[in-house]
Structures are given as C-alpha cells and as structure tokens.
N, CA, C and O atoms as a DFTB+ gen file, in Angstrom:
772 C
 N C O
     1  1      36.837      42.396     -26.335
     2  2      35.549      42.010     -25.793
     3  2      35.303      42.829     -24.534
     4  3      36.089      42.767     -23.589
     5  1      34.224      43.591     -24.514
     6  2      33.950      44.427     -23.343
     7  2      33.268      43.598     -22.268
     8  3      32.319      42.857     -22.523
     9  1      33.775      43.748     -21.084
    10  2      33.232      42.998     -19.962
    11  2      32.017      43.737     -19.426
    12  3      32.062      44.952     -19.234
    13  1      30.945      43.020     -19.185
    14  2      29.725      43.633     -18.687
    15  2      29.970      44.174     -17.285
    16  3      30.504      43.479     -16.421
    17  1      29.578      45.405     -17.078
    18  2      29.795      46.066     -15.802
    19  2      28.874      45.477     -14.748
    20  3      27.676      45.315     -14.979
    21  1      29.436      45.160     -13.595
    22  2      28.646      44.636     -12.499
    23  2      27.882      45.773     -11.845
    24  3      28.442      46.835     -11.574
    25  1      26.621      45.549     -11.598
    26  2      25.817      46.557     -10.931
    27  2      26.231      46.640      -9.472
    28  3      26.352      45.622      -8.790
    29  1      26.446      47.851      -9.004
    30  2      26.850      48.037      -7.614
    31  2      25.658      47.748      -6.711
    32  3      24.525      48.134      -7.000
    33  1      25.942      47.062      -5.617
    34  2      24.903      46.743      -4.656
    35  2      24.405      48.027      -4.009
    36  3      25.198      48.908      -3.675
    37  1      23.094      48.132      -3.833
    38  2      22.543      49.330      -3.205
    39  2      22.867      49.323      -1.713
    40  3      23.211      48.291      -1.137
    41  1      22.749      50.498      -1.107
    42  2      23.022      50.597       0.336
    43  2      22.035      49.740       1.126
    44  3      22.365      49.254       2.208
    45  1      20.839      49.554       0.601
    46  2      19.840      48.705       1.270
    47  2      20.280      47.242       1.202
    48  3      20.167      46.510       2.186
    49  1      20.779      46.822       0.043
    50  2      21.233      45.435      -0.115
    51  2      22.442      45.132       0.764
    52  3      22.665      43.983       1.146
    53  1      23.216      46.156       1.081
    54  2      24.405      45.956       1.926
    55  2      24.075      45.957       3.415
    56  3      24.940      45.658       4.238
    57  1      22.841      46.289       3.768
    58  2      22.450      46.296       5.182
    59  2      22.498      44.882       5.750
    60  3      22.283      43.914       5.020
    61  1      22.781      44.753       7.052
    62  2      22.654      43.432       7.681
    63  2      21.197      42.956       7.551
    64  3      20.272      43.768       7.502
    65  1      21.011      41.648       7.496
    66  2      19.670      41.085       7.287
    67  2      18.643      41.612       8.280
    68  3      17.521      41.945       7.900
    69  1      19.029      41.687       9.564
    70  2      18.064      42.142      10.566
    71  2      17.656      43.599      10.333
    72  3      16.506      43.965      10.576
    73  1      18.582      44.422       9.869
    74  2      18.272      45.828       9.566
    75  2      17.327      45.919       8.364
    76  3      16.386      46.713       8.356
    77  1      17.594      45.098       7.357
    78  2      16.742      45.096       6.163
    79  2      15.325      44.655       6.541
    80  3      14.345      45.201       6.033
    81  1      15.222      43.664       7.436
    82  2      13.904      43.204       7.885
    83  2      13.178      44.309       8.644
    84  3      11.969      44.481       8.487
    85  1      13.920      45.064       9.473
    86  2      13.305      46.188      10.188
    87  2      12.818      47.251       9.204
    88  3      11.732      47.807       9.368
    89  1      13.622      47.525       8.189
    90  2      13.230      48.500       7.174
    91  2      11.969      48.026       6.449
    92  3      11.056      48.816       6.207
    93  1      11.921      46.753       6.109
    94  2      10.744      46.211       5.431
    95  2       9.502      46.371       6.300
    96  3       8.436      46.745       5.811
    97  1       9.647      46.083       7.598
    98  2       8.515      46.229       8.520
    99  2       8.060      47.689       8.583
   100  3       6.862      47.972       8.580
   101  1       9.016      48.605       8.640
   102  2       8.674      50.031       8.677
   103  2       7.958      50.455       7.393
   104  3       6.986      51.209       7.440
   105  1       8.434      49.976       6.265
   106  2       7.825      50.348       4.987
   107  2       6.427      49.754       4.814
   108  3       5.594      50.324       4.109
   109  1       6.169      48.621       5.449
   110  2       4.834      48.013       5.372
   111  2       3.830      48.745       6.258
   112  3       2.623      48.679       6.024
   113  1       4.332      49.441       7.274
   114  2       3.464      50.151       8.212
   115  2       2.971      51.446       7.564
   116  3       3.772      52.337       7.284
   117  1       1.662      51.560       7.323
   118  2       1.150      52.755       6.636
   119  2       1.313      54.046       7.449
   120  3       1.217      55.143       6.900
   121  1       1.555      53.914       8.741
   122  2       1.715      55.105       9.590
   123  2       3.114      55.700       9.500
   124  3       3.341      56.824       9.946
   125  1       4.064      54.942       8.917
   126  2       5.460      55.388       8.857
   127  2       5.784      55.871       7.448
   128  3       5.587      55.146       6.473
   129  1       6.278      57.094       7.353
   130  2       6.679      57.631       6.045
   131  2       8.055      57.076       5.680
   132  3       8.776      56.560       6.533
   133  1       8.400      57.190       4.413
   134  2       9.730      56.750       3.977
   135  2      10.817      57.574       4.656
   136  3      11.877      57.051       5.000
   137  1      10.552      58.854       4.844
   138  2      11.515      59.731       5.503
   139  2      11.747      59.278       6.946
   140  3      12.882      59.238       7.421
   141  1      10.653      58.937       7.637
   142  2      10.764      58.463       9.018
   143  2      11.484      57.113       9.068
   144  3      12.292      56.872       9.964
   145  1      11.189      56.238       8.106
   146  2      11.850      54.927       8.055
   147  2      13.346      55.098       7.828
   148  3      14.156      54.415       8.455
   149  1      13.713      56.012       6.929
   150  2      15.129      56.287       6.650
   151  2      15.833      56.771       7.908
   152  3      16.913      56.290       8.252
   153  1      15.210      57.733       8.596
   154  2      15.802      58.293       9.818
   155  2      15.951      57.222      10.893
   156  3      16.981      57.152      11.562
   157  1      14.922      56.386      11.060
   158  2      14.952      55.343      12.101
   159  2      16.059      54.328      11.816
   160  3      16.806      53.960      12.723
   161  1      16.169      53.876      10.581
   162  2      17.197      52.887      10.227
   163  2      18.587      53.487      10.406
   164  3      19.479      52.828      10.939
   165  1      18.781      54.726       9.970
   166  2      20.088      55.379      10.139
   167  2      20.434      55.545      11.615
   168  3      21.595      55.414      12.002
   169  1      19.433      55.832      12.433
   170  2      19.651      55.976      13.882
   171  2      20.086      54.633      14.486
   172  3      21.002      54.582      15.308
   173  1      19.425      53.558      14.073
   174  2      19.776      52.216      14.570
   175  2      21.178      51.835      14.097
   176  3      21.973      51.302      14.870
   177  1      21.478      52.111      12.828
   178  2      22.813      51.805      12.289
   179  2      23.888      52.547      13.074
   180  3      24.927      51.978      13.409
   181  1      23.632      53.815      13.365
   182  2      24.598      54.617      14.123
   183  2      24.762      54.062      15.534
   184  3      25.883      53.943      16.028
   185  1      23.655      53.725      16.183
   186  2      23.701      53.193      17.550
   187  2      24.445      51.862      17.605
   188  3      25.114      51.559      18.592
   189  1      24.326      51.071      16.543
   190  2      25.007      49.769      16.497
   191  2      26.452      49.881      16.021
   192  3      27.166      48.880      15.965
   193  1      26.885      51.089      15.678
   194  2      28.270      51.291      15.273
   195  2      28.566      50.985      13.818
   196  3      29.729      50.848      13.441
   197  1      27.537      50.876      12.996
   198  2      27.737      50.643      11.559
   199  2      28.070      51.963      10.878
   200  3      27.491      52.998      11.208
   201  1      28.992      51.929       9.941
   202  2      29.354      53.148       9.217
   203  2      28.398      53.411       8.050
   204  3      28.295      54.538       7.566
   205  1      27.714      52.382       7.611
   206  2      26.790      52.480       6.470
   207  2      25.558      53.299       6.855
   208  3      25.061      53.195       7.976
   209  1      25.071      54.113       5.917
   210  2      23.827      54.857       6.087
   211  2      23.003      54.676       4.816
   212  3      23.544      54.407       3.743
   213  1      21.692      54.826       4.950
   214  2      20.820      54.726       3.782
   215  2      20.290      56.112       3.440
   216  3      20.100      56.955       4.316
   217  1      20.059      56.329       2.158
   218  2      19.533      57.618       1.720
   219  2      18.040      57.495       1.467
   220  3      17.509      56.397       1.299
   221  1      17.377      58.634       1.444
   222  2      15.941      58.667       1.174
   223  2      15.658      58.089      -0.217
   224  3      14.680      57.364      -0.397
   225  1      16.504      58.405      -1.197
   226  2      16.267      57.889      -2.556
   227  2      16.469      56.376      -2.618
   228  3      15.748      55.687      -3.339
   229  1      17.448      55.852      -1.866
   230  2      17.660      54.395      -1.836
   231  2      16.457      53.705      -1.195
   232  3      16.003      52.661      -1.661
   233  1      15.948      54.308      -0.117
   234  2      14.769      53.744       0.555
   235  2      13.563      53.810      -0.384
   236  3      12.769      52.872      -0.440
   237  1      13.427      54.907      -1.116
   238  2      12.318      55.042      -2.061
   239  2      12.408      53.983      -3.160
   240  3      11.409      53.337      -3.477
   241  1      13.597      53.798      -3.746
   242  2      13.767      52.772      -4.795
   243  2      13.445      51.386      -4.242
   244  3      12.780      50.585      -4.898
   245  1      13.928      51.111      -3.018
   246  2      13.687      49.814      -2.392
   247  2      12.190      49.625      -2.128
   248  3      11.644      48.545      -2.352
   249  1      11.542      50.674      -1.655
   250  2      10.107      50.614      -1.381
   251  2       9.324      50.338      -2.658
   252  3       8.399      49.526      -2.661
   253  1       9.692      51.008      -3.737
   254  2       9.027      50.779      -5.025
   255  2       9.231      49.338      -5.493
   256  3       8.310      48.707      -6.011
   257  1      10.445      48.828      -5.304
   258  2      10.747      47.442      -5.688
   259  2       9.923      46.467      -4.844
   260  3       9.363      45.502      -5.363
   261  1       9.856      46.735      -3.519
   262  2       9.053      45.887      -2.628
   263  2       7.585      45.909      -3.036
   264  3       6.918      44.874      -3.059
   265  1       7.095      47.098      -3.356
   266  2       5.704      47.265      -3.765
   267  2       5.425      46.478      -5.047
   268  3       4.386      45.830      -5.169
   269  1       6.353      46.539      -5.994
   270  2       6.203      45.830      -7.270
   271  2       6.173      44.317      -7.040
   272  3       5.340      43.611      -7.609
   273  1       7.086      43.831      -6.203
   274  2       7.128      42.397      -5.902
   275  2       5.843      41.979      -5.192
   276  3       5.255      40.947      -5.516
   277  1       5.410      42.785      -4.222
   278  2       4.175      42.485      -3.495
   279  2       2.972      42.435      -4.420
   280  3       2.122      41.552      -4.300
   281  1       2.901      43.393      -5.347
   282  2       1.793      43.437      -6.301
   283  2       1.801      42.185      -7.178
   284  3       0.755      41.579      -7.415
   285  1       2.991      41.799      -7.658
   286  2       3.096      40.595      -8.499
   287  2       2.666      39.352      -7.716
   288  3       1.994      38.471      -8.253
   289  1       3.066      39.291      -6.429
   290  2       2.690      38.138      -5.607
   291  2       1.172      38.094      -5.412
   292  3       0.562      37.029      -5.505
   293  1       0.566      39.258      -5.141
   294  2      -0.889      39.302      -4.969
   295  2      -1.596      38.888      -6.256
   296  3      -2.567      38.132      -6.223
   297  1      -1.102      39.387      -7.392
   298  2      -1.694      39.020      -8.683
   299  2      -1.566      37.521      -8.927
   300  3      -2.506      36.881      -9.398
   301  1      -0.401      36.964      -8.605
   302  2      -0.184      35.521      -8.788
   303  2      -1.134      34.725      -7.909
   304  3      -1.711      33.730      -8.350
   305  1      -1.297      35.168      -6.650
   306  2      -2.207      34.479      -5.738
   307  2      -3.639      34.527      -6.255
   308  3      -4.348      33.521      -6.248
   309  1      -4.059      35.717      -6.705
   310  2      -5.417      35.858      -7.232
   311  2      -5.620      34.968      -8.449
   312  3      -6.658      34.321      -8.588
   313  1      -4.630      34.939      -9.327
   314  2      -4.715      34.113     -10.529
   315  2      -4.789      32.637     -10.137
   316  3      -5.599      31.886     -10.679
   317  1      -3.946      32.230      -9.200
   318  2      -3.949      30.830      -8.756
   319  2      -5.295      30.472      -8.138
   320  3      -5.840      29.403      -8.413
   321  1      -5.842      31.371      -7.294
   322  2      -7.142      31.106      -6.673
   323  2      -8.229      30.963      -7.730
   324  3      -9.099      30.099      -7.627
   325  1      -8.170      31.824      -8.752
   326  2      -9.160      31.765      -9.821
   327  2      -9.081      30.425     -10.552
   328  3     -10.097      29.765     -10.774
   329  1      -7.850      30.029     -10.924
   330  2      -7.687      28.782     -11.668
   331  2      -7.999      27.575     -10.809
   332  3      -8.601      26.611     -11.284
   333  1      -7.598      27.618      -9.554
   334  2      -7.895      26.489      -8.670
   335  2      -9.398      26.370      -8.492
   336  3      -9.937      25.264      -8.437
   337  1     -10.080      27.519      -8.401
   338  2     -11.535      27.500      -8.313
   339  2     -12.158      26.863      -9.541
   340  3     -13.137      26.124      -9.443
   341  1     -11.584      27.155     -10.696
   342  2     -12.112      26.610     -11.944
   343  2     -11.765      25.137     -12.107
   344  3     -12.595      24.345     -12.551
   345  1     -10.525      24.767     -11.744
   346  2     -10.078      23.397     -11.964
   347  2     -10.156      22.534     -10.716
   348  3      -9.672      21.403     -10.716
   349  1     -10.762      23.054      -9.649
   350  2     -10.791      22.326      -8.387
   351  2     -11.213      20.877      -8.525
   352  3     -10.633      19.995      -7.892
   353  1     -12.223      20.624      -9.349
   354  2     -12.698      19.249      -9.500
   355  2     -12.325      18.674     -10.860
   356  3     -12.839      17.633     -11.268
   357  1     -11.434      19.357     -11.551
   358  2     -11.025      18.905     -12.886
   359  2      -9.996      17.789     -12.783
   360  3      -9.379      17.610     -11.733
   361  1      -9.808      17.045     -13.852
   362  2      -8.782      16.002     -13.849
   363  2      -7.399      16.585     -13.568
   364  3      -7.095      17.724     -13.923
   365  1      -6.589      15.781     -12.932
   366  2      -5.253      16.220     -12.527
   367  2      -4.420      16.728     -13.695
   368  3      -3.626      17.653     -13.523
   369  1      -4.579      16.155     -14.859
   370  2      -3.787      16.559     -16.014
   371  2      -3.962      18.027     -16.352
   372  3      -3.001      18.700     -16.722
   373  1      -5.193      18.532     -16.225
   374  2      -5.442      19.942     -16.526
   375  2      -4.746      20.842     -15.517
   376  3      -4.172      21.867     -15.885
   377  1      -4.794      20.463     -14.253
   378  2      -4.113      21.243     -13.217
   379  2      -2.607      21.207     -13.467
   380  3      -1.928      22.225     -13.330
   381  1      -2.090      20.044     -13.830
   382  2      -0.662      19.920     -14.142
   383  2      -0.269      20.801     -15.313
   384  3       0.784      21.437     -15.290
   385  1      -1.120      20.841     -16.348
   386  2      -0.845      21.711     -17.497
   387  2      -0.824      23.173     -17.079
   388  3       0.012      23.949     -17.541
   389  1      -1.748      23.541     -16.204
   390  2      -1.784      24.917     -15.709
   391  2      -0.500      25.255     -14.959
   392  3       0.082      26.319     -15.167
   393  1      -0.063      24.356     -14.093
   394  2       1.162      24.588     -13.323
   395  2       2.357      24.701     -14.259
   396  3       3.212      25.567     -14.074
   397  1       2.422      23.833     -15.259
   398  2       3.522      23.903     -16.229
   399  2       3.518      25.236     -16.970
   400  3       4.574      25.826     -17.199
   401  1       2.335      25.706     -17.342
   402  2       2.234      27.002     -18.032
   403  2       2.688      28.132     -17.109
   404  3       3.354      29.069     -17.549
   405  1       2.324      28.040     -15.827
   406  2       2.750      29.055     -14.860
   407  2       4.271      29.049     -14.717
   408  3       4.888      30.109     -14.610
   409  1       4.873      27.869     -14.714
   410  2       6.334      27.775     -14.638
   411  2       6.985      28.408     -15.860
   412  3       7.982      29.120     -15.739
   413  1       6.420      28.148     -17.042
   414  2       6.952      28.755     -18.262
   415  2       6.884      30.276     -18.177
   416  3       7.842      30.967     -18.525
   417  1       5.753      30.791     -17.714
   418  2       5.577      32.239     -17.580
   419  2       6.566      32.804     -16.575
   420  3       7.171      33.850     -16.809
   421  1       6.729      32.109     -15.452
   422  2       7.675      32.548     -14.427
   423  2       9.091      32.591     -14.986
   424  3       9.825      33.550     -14.747
   425  1       9.474      31.570     -15.720
   426  2      10.808      31.536     -16.322
   427  2      10.999      32.702     -17.280
   428  3      12.056      33.333     -17.296
   429  1       9.977      32.988     -18.076
   430  2      10.048      34.107     -19.011
   431  2      10.172      35.431     -18.256
   432  3      10.999      36.274     -18.603
   433  1       9.339      35.609     -17.215
   434  2       9.402      36.837     -16.407
   435  2      10.779      37.024     -15.798
   436  3      11.310      38.134     -15.773
   437  1      11.356      35.937     -15.307
   438  2      12.673      36.032     -14.678
   439  2      13.732      36.381     -15.715
   440  3      14.659      37.136     -15.422
   441  1      13.604      35.842     -16.922
   442  2      14.592      36.198     -17.955
   443  2      14.483      37.681     -18.301
   444  3      15.498      38.328     -18.563
   445  1      13.265      38.230     -18.306
   446  2      13.098      39.668     -18.547
   447  2      13.712      40.486     -17.418
   448  3      14.381      41.491     -17.658
   449  1      13.479      40.048     -16.192
   450  2      14.045      40.743     -15.028
   451  2      15.564      40.703     -15.093
   452  3      16.232      41.687     -14.777
   453  1      16.106      39.566     -15.503
   454  2      17.557      39.417     -15.631
   455  2      18.096      40.398     -16.669
   456  3      19.135      41.023     -16.458
   457  1      17.391      40.528     -17.783
   458  2      17.817      41.458     -18.832
   459  2      17.758      42.906     -18.360
   460  3      18.577      43.732     -18.765
   461  1      16.778      43.213     -17.496
   462  2      16.644      44.580     -16.985
   463  2      17.670      44.885     -15.907
   464  3      17.801      46.031     -15.477
   465  1      18.395      43.871     -15.471
   466  2      19.439      44.076     -14.473
   467  2      18.948      44.020     -13.042
   468  3      19.712      44.306     -12.120
   469  1      17.673      43.652     -12.831
   470  2      17.159      43.559     -11.470
   471  2      17.719      42.334     -10.752
   472  3      17.788      42.296      -9.524
   473  1      18.115      41.344     -11.532
   474  2      18.818      40.184     -10.982
   475  2      20.219      40.273     -11.555
   476  3      20.400      40.293     -12.773
   477  1      21.203      40.326     -10.682
   478  2      22.565      40.490     -11.189
   479  2      23.265      39.146     -11.314
   480  3      22.687      38.102     -11.010
   481  1      24.504      39.182     -11.761
   482  2      25.260      37.954     -12.010
   483  2      25.471      37.138     -10.742
   484  3      25.619      35.917     -10.798
   485  1      25.484      37.817      -9.598
   486  2      25.675      37.099      -8.338
   487  2      24.415      36.354      -7.915
   488  3      24.488      35.229      -7.421
   489  1      23.261      36.983      -8.110
   490  2      22.016      36.364      -7.653
   491  2      21.383      35.447      -8.694
   492  3      20.529      34.627      -8.355
   493  1      21.791      35.572      -9.962
   494  2      21.193      34.765     -11.033
   495  2      21.287      33.257     -10.770
   496  3      20.290      32.557     -10.946
   497  1      22.461      32.725     -10.351
   498  2      22.513      31.278     -10.112
   499  2      21.506      30.812      -9.053
   500  3      20.920      29.737      -9.181
   501  1      21.311      31.618      -8.018
   502  2      20.349      31.246      -6.976
   503  2      18.932      31.239      -7.542
   504  3      18.135      30.360      -7.214
   505  1      18.618      32.210      -8.386
   506  2      17.292      32.280      -9.000
   507  2      17.081      31.082      -9.917
   508  3      16.015      30.466      -9.903
   509  1      18.089      30.754     -10.710
   510  2      17.997      29.596     -11.608
   511  2      17.801      28.318     -10.791
   512  3      16.997      27.462     -11.158
   513  1      18.536      28.189      -9.684
   514  2      18.377      27.017      -8.815
   515  2      16.961      26.943      -8.253
   516  3      16.383      25.860      -8.158
   517  1      16.402      28.100      -7.879
   518  2      15.034      28.109      -7.353
   519  2      14.038      27.649      -8.413
   520  3      13.120      26.884      -8.120
   521  1      14.225      28.119      -9.646
   522  2      13.324      27.701     -10.730
   523  2      13.462      26.208     -10.979
   524  3      12.472      25.505     -11.183
   525  1      14.711      25.729     -10.960
   526  2      14.960      24.300     -11.167
   527  2      14.279      23.483     -10.061
   528  3      13.620      22.480     -10.334
   529  1      14.447      23.928      -8.812
   530  2      13.822      23.235      -7.686
   531  2      12.300      23.277      -7.794
   532  3      11.621      22.291      -7.508
   533  1      11.774      24.423      -8.208
   534  2      10.336      24.564      -8.368
   535  2       9.819      23.621      -9.448
   536  3       8.785      22.977      -9.273
   537  1      10.536      23.542     -10.559
   538  2      10.135      22.642     -11.646
   539  2      10.181      21.185     -11.188
   540  3       9.278      20.404     -11.491
   541  1      11.236      20.824     -10.457
   542  2      11.363      19.457      -9.953
   543  2      10.243      19.142      -8.962
   544  3       9.643      18.068      -9.010
   545  1       9.970      20.081      -8.073
   546  2       8.893      19.896      -7.102
   547  2       7.556      19.753      -7.814
   548  3       6.741      18.907      -7.447
   549  1       7.331      20.573      -8.826
   550  2       6.087      20.497      -9.597
   551  2       5.950      19.136     -10.257
   552  3       4.875      18.537     -10.244
   553  1       7.044      18.648     -10.836
   554  2       7.023      17.341     -11.483
   555  2       6.667      16.253     -10.460
   556  3       5.863      15.363     -10.738
   557  1       7.274      16.340      -9.288
   558  2       7.000      15.341      -8.244
   559  2       5.558      15.429      -7.753
   560  3       4.913      14.407      -7.518
   561  1       5.055      16.656      -7.598
   562  2       3.666      16.828      -7.168
   563  2       2.698      16.261      -8.196
   564  3       1.721      15.601      -7.842
   565  1       2.973      16.520      -9.469
   566  2       2.113      16.006     -10.538
   567  2       2.136      14.477     -10.546
   568  3       1.100      13.835     -10.723
   569  1       3.325      13.898     -10.354
   570  2       3.450      12.438     -10.323
   571  2       2.670      11.868      -9.137
   572  3       1.963      10.870      -9.272
   573  1       2.807      12.513      -7.974
   574  2       2.086      12.058      -6.782
   575  2       0.578      12.191      -6.985
   576  3      -0.186      11.312      -6.586
   577  1       0.151      13.290      -7.604
   578  2      -1.277      13.494      -7.859
   579  2      -1.808      12.415      -8.796
   580  3      -2.902      11.893      -8.585
   581  1      -1.040      12.079      -9.829
   582  2      -1.459      11.022     -10.756
   583  2      -1.537       9.675     -10.057
   584  3      -2.449       8.891     -10.318
   585  1      -0.579       9.398      -9.165
   586  2      -0.624       8.149      -8.397
   587  2      -1.872       8.104      -7.520
   588  3      -2.509       7.059      -7.389
   589  1      -2.218       9.247      -6.920
   590  2      -3.427       9.303      -6.097
   591  2      -4.674       9.023      -6.927
   592  3      -5.566       8.301      -6.481
   593  1      -4.740       9.585      -8.123
   594  2      -5.884       9.351      -9.008
   595  2      -5.968       7.868      -9.360
   596  3      -7.051       7.283      -9.346
   597  1      -4.817       7.259      -9.677
   598  2      -4.796       5.828     -10.011
   599  2      -5.243       4.985      -8.819
   600  3      -6.010       4.036      -8.982
   601  1      -4.760       5.332      -7.610
   602  2      -5.158       4.598      -6.407
   603  2      -6.657       4.706      -6.161
   604  3      -7.321       3.715      -5.858
   605  1      -7.180       5.922      -6.293
   606  2      -8.615       6.125      -6.086
   607  2      -9.425       5.309      -7.086
   608  3     -10.447       4.722      -6.727
   609  1      -8.978       5.268      -8.325
   610  2      -9.665       4.494      -9.358
   611  2      -9.639       3.002      -9.014
   612  3     -10.645       2.309      -9.165
   613  1      -8.497       2.518      -8.555
   614  2      -8.368       1.110      -8.157
   615  2      -9.292       0.791      -6.978
   616  3      -9.935      -0.258      -6.951
   617  1      -9.350       1.696      -6.018
   618  2     -10.230       1.497      -4.853
   619  2     -11.691       1.459      -5.306
   620  3     -12.461       0.617      -4.844
   621  1     -12.076       2.369      -6.210
   622  2     -13.449       2.376      -6.733
   623  2     -13.772       1.059      -7.442
   624  3     -14.848       0.492      -7.253
   625  1     -12.827       0.577      -8.262
   626  2     -13.051      -0.685      -8.985
   627  2     -13.249      -1.835      -8.005
   628  3     -14.145      -2.663      -8.174
   629  1     -12.395      -1.877      -6.969
   630  2     -12.527      -2.945      -5.970
   631  2     -13.867      -2.865      -5.254
   632  3     -14.524      -3.882      -5.032
   633  1     -14.267      -1.644      -4.893
   634  2     -15.543      -1.461      -4.198
   635  2     -16.706      -1.897      -5.088
   636  3     -17.643      -2.541      -4.616
   637  1     -16.649      -1.551      -6.366
   638  2     -17.700      -1.972      -7.299
   639  2     -17.740      -3.491      -7.447
   640  3     -18.813      -4.095      -7.449
   641  1     -16.558      -4.103      -7.570
   642  2     -16.501      -5.570      -7.665
   643  2     -17.079      -6.217      -6.418
   644  3     -17.846      -7.176      -6.505
   645  1     -16.707      -5.685      -5.250
   646  2     -17.242      -6.229      -3.993
   647  2     -18.763      -6.078      -3.946
   648  3     -19.475      -6.998      -3.544
   649  1     -19.251      -4.904      -4.362
   650  2     -20.700      -4.671      -4.366
   651  2     -21.390      -5.615      -5.349
   652  3     -22.451      -6.163      -5.050
   653  1     -20.785      -5.802      -6.519
   654  2     -21.368      -6.692      -7.529
   655  2     -21.382      -8.132      -7.032
   656  3     -22.366      -8.847      -7.223
   657  1     -20.292      -8.560      -6.397
   658  2     -20.230      -9.927      -5.859
   659  2     -21.287     -10.130      -4.780
   660  3     -21.971     -11.153      -4.753
   661  1     -21.415      -9.144      -3.890
   662  2     -22.406      -9.243      -2.812
   663  2     -23.817      -9.291      -3.391
   664  3     -24.642     -10.098      -2.962
   665  1     -24.089      -8.426      -4.365
   666  2     -25.417      -8.411      -4.992
   667  2     -25.694      -9.742      -5.690
   668  3     -26.811     -10.256      -5.630
   669  1     -24.678     -10.297      -6.348
   670  2     -24.851     -11.581      -7.046
   671  2     -25.167     -12.693      -6.053
   672  3     -26.032     -13.530      -6.310
   673  1     -24.464     -12.705      -4.910
   674  2     -24.719     -13.733      -3.889
   675  2     -26.144     -13.622      -3.352
   676  3     -26.840     -14.626      -3.200
   677  1     -26.568     -12.401      -3.070
   678  2     -27.921     -12.187      -2.545
   679  2     -28.958     -12.589      -3.592
   680  3     -29.978     -13.197      -3.266
   681  1     -28.689     -12.246      -4.849
   682  2     -29.627     -12.580      -5.930
   683  2     -29.745     -14.088      -6.098
   684  3     -30.840     -14.603      -6.322
   685  1     -28.617     -14.807      -5.990
   686  2     -28.642     -16.272      -6.109
   687  2     -29.466     -16.867      -4.977
   688  3     -30.290     -17.756      -5.186
   689  1     -29.220     -16.346      -3.749
   690  2     -29.977     -16.849      -2.599
   691  2     -31.464     -16.553      -2.755
   692  3     -32.312     -17.302      -2.269
   693  1     -31.767     -15.464      -3.432
   694  2     -33.166     -15.081      -3.642
   695  2     -33.840     -15.868      -4.757
   696  3     -35.030     -15.697      -5.023
   697  1     -33.059     -16.739      -5.410
   698  2     -33.642     -17.609      -6.416
   699  2     -33.643     -17.049      -7.831
   700  3     -34.349     -17.575      -8.691
   701  1     -32.883     -16.012      -8.094
   702  2     -32.824     -15.482      -9.457
   703  2     -32.010     -16.418     -10.347
   704  3     -31.151     -17.160      -9.869
   705  1     -32.291     -16.372     -11.636
   706  2     -31.572     -17.233     -12.574
   707  2     -30.132     -16.747     -12.718
   708  3     -29.791     -15.616     -12.374
   709  1     -29.312     -17.642     -13.236
   710  2     -27.893     -17.324     -13.440
   711  2     -27.749     -16.135     -14.396
   712  3     -26.896     -15.273     -14.188
   713  1     -28.576     -16.089     -15.439
   714  2     -28.532     -14.997     -16.416
   715  2     -28.914     -13.673     -15.758
   716  3     -28.267     -12.655     -16.004
   717  1     -29.942     -13.674     -14.938
   718  2     -30.385     -12.452     -14.252
   719  2     -29.316     -11.978     -13.279
   720  3     -29.063     -10.778     -13.167
   721  1     -28.688     -12.916     -12.574
   722  2     -27.611     -12.575     -11.636
   723  2     -26.454     -11.932     -12.405
   724  3     -25.883     -10.934     -11.967
   725  1     -26.119     -12.521     -13.560
   726  2     -25.022     -11.983     -14.372
   727  2     -25.368     -10.587     -14.892
   728  3     -24.512      -9.704     -14.920
   729  1     -26.622     -10.388     -15.303
   730  2     -27.058      -9.071     -15.776
   731  2     -26.972      -8.040     -14.644
   732  3     -26.530      -6.909     -14.847
   733  1     -27.397      -8.449     -13.475
   734  2     -27.340      -7.556     -12.308
   735  2     -25.895      -7.167     -12.009
   736  3     -25.586      -5.998     -11.775
   737  1     -25.028      -8.159     -12.020
   738  2     -23.601      -7.917     -11.750
   739  2     -23.007      -6.975     -12.803
   740  3     -22.277      -6.044     -12.465
   741  1     -23.320      -7.220     -14.072
   742  2     -22.818      -6.379     -15.165
   743  2     -23.337      -4.951     -15.040
   744  3     -22.608      -3.992     -15.291
   745  1     -24.597      -4.820     -14.651
   746  2     -25.205      -3.493     -14.493
   747  2     -24.491      -2.709     -13.388
   748  3     -24.220      -1.518     -13.546
   749  1     -24.193      -3.366     -12.288
   750  2     -23.493      -2.709     -11.175
   751  2     -22.102      -2.277     -11.611
   752  3     -21.654      -1.186     -11.259
   753  1     -21.420      -3.117     -12.369
   754  2     -20.058      -2.803     -12.811
   755  2     -20.037      -1.867     -14.014
   756  3     -18.976      -1.375     -14.401
   757  1     -21.204      -1.619     -14.608
   758  2     -21.251      -0.727     -15.760
   759  2     -20.729      -1.363     -17.026
   760  3     -20.227      -0.671     -17.912
   761  1     -20.844      -2.692     -17.120
   762  2     -20.361      -3.423     -18.296
   763  2     -21.514      -3.589     -19.271
   764  3     -22.581      -4.078     -18.898
   765  1     -21.304      -3.185     -20.519
   766  2     -22.343      -3.328     -21.549
   767  2     -22.453      -4.787     -21.947
   768  3     -21.453      -5.497     -22.053
   769  1     -23.678      -5.219     -22.163
   770  2     -23.915      -6.615     -22.551
   771  2     -23.705      -6.797     -24.028
   772  3     -23.858      -7.905     -24.542
C-alpha cells in the first residue's frame, strides 16, 4: 500500500504569523510589487535573525492563492447580498433552505479543494471542524429564527384578541346586539362565519 506523500509546507506557510500578516498587507497594497514585497520580507527576516527566506515564485504563488480566496469571498458576499435582497421579507424557511444549500455547496467546494491538495492532511481536520461548527451554528440560527417567527405570531394573535375584546366592549356599550358584536369580533379576528 503506497502511502500518500505529504505536501511540503511552502516557505510562506513556514513564516511566523506576524511576518505572513505583513506580507499579506504588502500584497494588498497596489503600490507594492511582488518583487518589492519579497525583498522587504526577506530584509525583515534577516534583521530579525530568521534563517528562512522567501522566493519571488513562492510570493507569486501565495499572491495568486490570496487573490483566488479573495475573489471567492467577494463572489460569496455578492451572492448572499443578492439572495438576502430577494428573501429579505420571505418566510424563514426559505432563508433556511438557502443557507442549507450554501452549506452543501461549501462542503462540496472544500472536498474539491482537498482533492486538489490545497488543503493538506494537517489542515483538513480544522477545516472539517469549521464546517461542522458552521452547520451547527446555522441549525441554531434557523431554530432561533423559527422561535422568533412563532413569538411574533403569538404576539399578533394576542393583540388581535385584545383589539377584538375592546371593540366588543365598546359595541356592547353602544347598544349593538349580541349577534352584531359577535360578527364585529369575528371580523377583527378574521374568523369566517
């Protein structure tokens, strides 16, 4: 049985977190070229006494990966804004179905990324945990949203009953017949005769 070869961590992935954050900031700055970012990070690494250095090709691969992730995030945000705009006043169930579909798509995308080797055996458990947490959070949000809908419905029913009772009392005082008062009350509550 051949053991699957572990992908070697890139020089960027081996950087200390603060260095990687500085590199990300440099790459986001449109005034800084990749060559300049590479030189700056290597200069900082040397000044801090680190033996590790980054290459222009490693920075380029990392930049392309960052760009791809950023593009996917922007697309996801745009898609979410579009759907939220469409379902903003829709019943909670439809929004929940949309979120569930998005989770399914995300899970599928991550499995493809895993197959392509962009997520390695070390990071896969963390990614799976994130998906699990996201699914659990989504389930809890949907449950809370449904509870809110039920509460709002109960409040509306109580308000209608109170309004119907008040109208019935006023109608009785005004001398309306019992049948007319009952019809008025039923009309307010939306009950068919």
